[in-house]
Structure formats: C-alpha cells, structure tokens
Residue, then its C-alpha position, 0 to 999 in steps of 0.5 A: m663620907g669623907l673619901f673624896g673631900f665631900g662634906k668637908k669645909k674648904e680651907e682658906k689658903e694663907t695668901d687669900n687674905l694677903l690683899d685684904g685691907v690694901t689701900e687701892a690708891s697706890v703704886k707698887v713695884l713687885g719684885s725681888g729688889c734686883a737691878k730690873c726692879n730698881e730700874l722700873e721703880k726709878n722710871v715710875k718715879s720719873a713718870l709720876e714727877q712728869l705727871g705732877m703726882d705726889t704718890a709714894i711707890e711701895h716696893v713689894t719683895d714678899f713673894n707670897v704677896i707678889a703671887a697673891y697678885g697673880v704675878m709670876t714674872t717680875p718686875a711688875l707694876v701695880v696701880d690702884g690694886k691692878v697689875v698693869s705690867y709684868g715681866k719687863v722694865l717700862k720706859v718712862d713714857e710707857a709708865v706715863k701712859l699707864l699711870q694716866k689711865 
C-alpha cells in the first residue's frame, strides 16, 4: 500500500550528490562573498603563507553546496573536505593552528 510511503523508493535529494567528486586536498571558504567571508579568506591566505603551503583557496558561494556541508552560519572554513570552523572570522594564528592539524 502507498498510504504512508511504505514500499516506495526513497528519492535522492539534489544536494546528496553535490559533494561527490570533491577533491579532498583543498582549502575552501564558504560564504556569500560578504566582508567577513573575504576577511576570512585573506587571513587563511596569510596563514598558508606562514606555513609555506602553496594551496589555492576556493571561495564557495553556492548556498546548496554550503548547506551540503551542513553549514548554516557563514563564513566557514573547510580543510580537506571537513568543516573546521563556521560562524566567525578566524584570526591568522587561529587559522595556522587549524591548518597544521
């Protein structure tokens, strides 16, 4: 019977596949492109330079992708596919500590 949805195949959400094929060796700033997001990106660039890392930073503004990471408060920082900070602008020394892990 289909009254309560039993026996029906579950439909995939559009966002389920948004993270498929994401390269894990990366640094991403998630946010709309506001002043706080841009400041986080600047601080993370400085942290990467201090660590001698030549890693590009991707700035993700697509809210479907941001939500697929489980982030509801931006700016957020994603390192190697894992959200390490959200909802605040990290200082350079805080970013260095997170990037060293």
